[in-house]
N, C-alpha and C positions, 0 to 999 in steps of 0.2 A: 117621456120622449121616446123610450124604447117601443112603446105601444104605437106611437105615431110614425115611427121610422119606416115600416112597410108602406104606409100611405104616401109619404114623400117620395120614396123610391118608385112607387107606382105612377105618381104624377110626373116625375122626371122621365120615366120610360115612355109615358104617353107623349110628352113634349118632344122627346128625341125622335119618336116615330113620326110625329107630325112634321118635324123639321126634315127628316129623310124623305118625306112625301112632298117637299117644297111648300109646306103650309106653315111657314115661319111665323106669320102673324097669329095664326091659331095657337101655335106653340107658346108664343110670348103671352098671349091673352090668358091661356090656361095657367101659366106660372104666375102671372101677375095676380090673378084672382085668388089663387091658392095662398100666395105668400102673405096676403093681408091678414089672414087668420092663423098663419103658421107660427111655430115657435122659433126661438132664436137660432138654433142650429139649422132648422129647415130653411129659414130665410137666408142664412149664409150659404147653404147648399145651392139655393136658387140664384143668388147673386154671383156665385162662382161659375155657375153654368152660363149666365148672361155674359160674364167676363170671357169665358172660353169662346162664346159665339161672337165676340167683338162688340157686344151691346154694352159699352162702358157706361153710358148715361143711366141705363136701367139698373146696372149693378151699383153705381154710385148712389142712386136714389134710395135703394134698399139700405145700404150701409149708413147713409146720413139719417134716414128715419130711425134706424136702430140706435144711432148715437144720441138722438134726442131722448130716447127712452133710457139708454145706458151710457151717459156721458163719460163715465170713468172706465169704460170697457176698452182696455188697451189692445186686445186682440182684434176688435173691430177697427180700431185706428190703424193697426198694421195692415189689415186687409184693404182698407180704403186707400192708405198711402201707396200700396202696391199698384193700384189702378191709376192713381194720380201720377205715379212714376211712369207708367206705360204711356200715358197721354201727354207727358211732358209738362205737367203743372207742378213745377218744382216748389213754388211758394206754398202750395197746399200741403205738399209732403213735409216740408220743414215745419210748417205751422202745427201739423198733427203730431209729428215726432217730438216736438219740444214740449208738448203737453204731457208726455209720459215721464213720470218721475223716476229718479235713480233707484228708489226702493222697490219699484215694480218689477215683476218678472219679465215684462216685455221691454225693459229698458235696454238690455243688451241687443236684442233684435232690432230695436229702434236705432241704436248706434250703428249697427251694421248697415241698415237701410240708408241712413244718412251718409255713411261713408261711401256707399255705392253711388248715391246721388252726387256727392261732391267730386267723386272721381270722374263721372260723366261730364261735369262742368269744368274739368281740368284743374280743380283745386286739390292737387294730390297731397300736399302737406296737411291740409285740413282733414282730408279723407283718412290719412294715416293716423292722425291724432285721435279721431273717433274710434278707429279700430284698436289702437293701443289702450284707450280707455276701456273698451269692451274686454280686451284681454286681461287687464288688471282685475276686472270683476269676475271673469270666467276664464281662468288661465288654461284650462284643459279642454276648451271647446274647439273641436277641429275646424268648424266652419269659419272661426275667426282667424286661425292660422292660415287657412286656405285664402281668405280674403286678403290678408297681409301679403301672402306669397304672390297672389295674382296681381295685386297692386304694384308690387316691386317688379314682377316679371314684365308687366305691360309698360313700365317705365324704363326697361332695360337695366334695372338694378339687380342683376342676376345673383351677385354675391349676397345680397340681402335676402333674396327670395329663397335661396337654397336651404337655409336652416329651417324655415317654416315648412317647406315641402318634405324635408327629411323627418321632421317631427310628426307630420301626418302619416308618413310611411311607417315610422316606428310604432305608432299607435294602431297600425293595421286597420285604419278606418277606410271604409269604402266611400269614395267621393264620386258621385255620378257625374258631377259637372265637368270635371277635367280628369285626365289620366295623369296622376301624380308622377309616375315613373317617366312618362314622356316629357313632362315639364322639367324634371330633374335632368334628363338627357339633353334637352334643349339649352337649359341654363348652363350646364357644365360645358357643353360644346361651345357656347357663346363666349365662355371664359378661357377657351383653349384647353380645357381638361379633357382631352379627347379619349383617353383610356377609360376614365370613369364614365364618360358619356356613352361610350360604346357598350359598356357593361349594362347600363340601363336600357339602351335600345334593344339589346338582345333579350331582355326580360319581357318585352311587350309584343303584341301581335301587330305587325306592320302590314296594313292593307290599303293605305291611302297614299297617293303619289307624293304628297308633301312629306309624309313620314319616311317613305322609302328614299326620297332625295336626301333628307337630313341624315339618315342612317348611313347611306352610301358616302356622303360627304365626310362624315366623321371617320369612317373607315379609310377614306382617301387620305385624310390628313395624317393618319397613322401608317400610311403606305401599305395598308391592307387592301391591295388593289383587287384581288379576287372577290373579296367580300363586297367591295364597292361595285364591281362589275355585276355581280349577282343581284344586288339590290336594285341597280339602275335598269337592268334588263327586265326585272319584274315590274318596275315602274312603267317602262315603255310598253309592256304588255297591257297595262291598264290605260295608259294615255300616251299615245305617240306624239301628241302635240306639246308635250312638256319639254320645250326646246332647250331650256337652259341645261339639261342633263347631257346633251349630245357631246359638247366639247370635253366635259369631264369624263364621260364614258370612253371617248376616244383616247384621251390622255392616259387613262388607266390601262386600256388595252395595249397602248404603245409601250407603257412601262413594263408590261408583261411580255413584250416582244411580239405581240400580235399586230404587226404594222398594217397588214392587209385588212384585218377586221376593224382596226381603228379607222382606216381610210373609208371603209364601207359605212361605218357608223356616222362619219361626217357627211358622206353623201346623202344618207337618209335624213340627217339633220337639215341639210341645205334644202332638201325637198319640202321640209316642213316650215323652214324659216329662211327664205331666200334673201332676207335683209340683214342677216347676222354675219358681220365681218369676221368675227372670231372663227367661225366655221370655215370660211374661205381660206383664212390664213393658215390654219392647222392643216386643212386638206392639201394646200400647196406644199407645206413642209413634208407631209407624209408621202405625197406623190413623188417628190424628189428622192426620198429614201427608197421608194419602190422603183425608181428609174423612169418614172413617167413625167419627164420634164415638160412636155407639151401640156399635160393636165395641170401641172403646177402653174405654168404660164397662164393658162385659161382661168384658173381660179383666182389668181392674183389680179388679172385684168377685170374679172367680174367684181372683185372687192373694190378696186379703184373706180369702177363705173358707179358703184354705190356711194363712194366717198373719195373723191379725187385728192382730198387732203389727208388721207389715211397714211401717215408717214411710214408705219411698219410694213404695210403692203408694198408701198413704193420702193422701200429699201430692199425688200426681199426680191422683187422683180428686177431691180437694177443689179443685184448680186447674181441673179440667175443669168442675165445677159452678159455680165462681166466674166462669169465663169466660162461661158461659151465664147468669150472674146468677141461678142457681138456688140461692139460699141456704137454702131450705127443705130441699132434698135434701142440701146440705152439712151442715146442722144434724142431720138424721136420721142421716147417716153417722157423724158424730161421737158422737152419743148411743149408737149401736150399738157403735162401737169402744171407747168409754169404759166400756161395760158389762163388758168383759173385764178380768180382773185385771191382766194384764201389758201394759198399754197404754203406748206411748211418751209421755213427759211433754209433748212438743211438741204433742200433741193438745189439752191443756188450753189452751195459748196460742191454738191455732187455734180452739178453742171460743169463747174470748173475742172473737176477731176476727169470727167469723161471727155471734155473738150481737149485736154492735154493728150489723152490716149489717141485722139483723132488728129492730133497736131493742129488743132484749131486754136492757136495761141491767143489771138485777139479776143476770141469768144471766151476763152478761159479767163483772161484778164478782166473782162467786163463782169463775168460771173463772180470772181473773187472780190471785185470792188463793191458789187451789190451785197455780197454776203458779209463783208467786213463789219458793218455796224452791229450785226447780230452775233458775231463770233470773235469780236476783238478781245475778249477775255478768255478765249478758248485756246489753250496752249498748242494743241495739235494743229489747229487752223493757222495760227500765227507762224508756226514753224514751216508748214507746207507752203503757205503764201509767200513767206520770206524767201525760201529757196527758189520758188518759181520766179519771183521778181529779180533775183540774181541772175537766173538763166536768161531773163529778158533784158539784161543789161542795165537794170535800174538798181545800182549798188546802194544808193542813198535810201530808197524805200525798203530795200531788202534788209539793210542794216537796222533801220527803225523797227521793222517787224520782228526781226530776230532778237533784238535787244528787249523788246516787249515780251517776247517768249521767255527769255531768261529771267525775267522778274517772277515768272511762275515756276520755272524749272532751273534754278541756278546751278543745280548739280550736273546738268548736261554738259560734260566737258567737250564733247564733239562740236556742239553748236557754239560753245564759248570760244574754242580755238578758231572756228570758222569766222566768228565775229571779229576776233583779234586780227586775223589775216585781212579781212575787209577793211578794218580800221587803219591798218598800216600800209595798205596799197596806195 
């Protein structure tokens, strides 16, 4: 074979040159003609080249011919099963792998290959059983630990995955498929072990946006805001369209007292994602802190134009108007939002409150009545509604509402005394 090896390499190089010259058919013909008289290793080399080129049927034909000559060759079975896996012929894979006996050297790789197949089929328990059987046979094989770790990781079973990843790390094995330290960082952070996760993140080179986001988020959870800010700014240098980072970056800047920078980060985020309500809400909050109430109003209105049922934005805008004693604007806003079919019920309650401020008592009464079915078990609503009905001269309904309130808050002596006075009048 050593004497023939230069020959096969020469043939392969010729085939590669023909392919580079867009003479793929000539390349295939050259390899097909040579492989008929080639040795076993040479034919495998040609089959793998066909596989690399996507010529699966040609590769399969070579391996199946070889199996006719060497029906017990487990190595060929593994190579053929790999192709059947790639083309999705699961039955062929299982059929081949089940012909490999436990005493054969290829049995463990066969178990790993079957485990991979069962995982893709969603048969996770069967996949794990195959891997555990393989581990019983080869307890110190890193690829099995990795397969078990990856299976658990993909299923969100991070507690189960961590010991396998740690074992690989202790063995100081280089695994090109995944970054074990990164997997440990992700697993630990998913379990809320932020300190340990951060330690692993700091051991690896972070140059992908997803890596930088997760690293920053881990630091954020530990209130290491400067670390998070640095990571997320680096992320945005790579990808400004990574819009989920903007609210977190802004929050971190805000926590560090950089309110103006936080506001500017949100403005940049809105330019990239104009449909993200979280950005508008935070921008409005920081605008108020900066004394830009008009900007805050504008952002909240934009948020509500995207989603009129966004309760938090509606409440913030109402509070803004109420702080300015602009109850007319608050009333107009409520009328507009209540004109939509799917409005939050809380707006009816707020409509009653604003109407009282405007001394529109009939309007307030109607709003309370509409809100009552939704808030009849809300103590604050019952108390407020009860006092209002007393002011309106409806002592009986006031008493009923306040008595209902006391079933939730029996310790409220002020209301209890008020109810006693109403009862005795």
